[in-house]
C-alpha positions, 0 to 999 in steps of 0.5 A: 515537303520533306517534313510532310513525307517524313511525318507521313512515314512516321505516322504509318510506321506507328500505325503498323506498330500499334496494330501488332498484337496477339494474333490467334493461332492453332496449337500446331502453330506453336514451336515444337519445343513449346508443344513438347513442353506442354505435352510432357507437363500438362497432358490432357489439359484443355486449351482455351486459346493459343496466340502469337505476338506478331513481333517481326523479328522474334515473335513470342507465343502464349497459350491459355488453358481453360482453368486460367493458367497462361504460359508464354514462350520465346520464339524458339519455344523456350519457356518464359513465364507461367501464371497459374490462374486457379491451378497449381504450377507443377513443381517439376517445372521449377528448379528443385533448389527454388522449390526447396527454398520455398518449402523451407521458408514459406511452407504454406505458400504455393508458387503462383507465377514463375518467370525464367529470364536469361540470368535469373528466375522470378517467382510470386507466391500465394502469400504475395511475396516475390522472390528473385534468384540468380542463375546459381539459384541464390536468392538475390531479391525479396519483395512483399 
């Protein structure tokens, strides 16, 4: 009997976990820090949709623009990731040391993806190169 009850509890738990996903929200439901970031870096850009990943502890937020650019934020509103879609990621968002490195070593490439980790920065370039920088902006990994 205990095994049956335990099995039912596990099944229900997995059912709820599988149901958790991105839920549409309004722009005003984004954390204040995320809205401030968007308004200062992408003023007037047309929003296609906003969504929240319904993690009970620390939900993540995502916004997509009509040109295909997607931006992800942590629960606090801190930037996590930008995927450029068909537009360019503004250089002012990316640390100047990383921009300088890209301009020097890959002058014809543009940053198409930018991810901010706790201890590193990952970028993808239009030439398919992937670069990882540590928190001191030193290059630590290259993948092509």
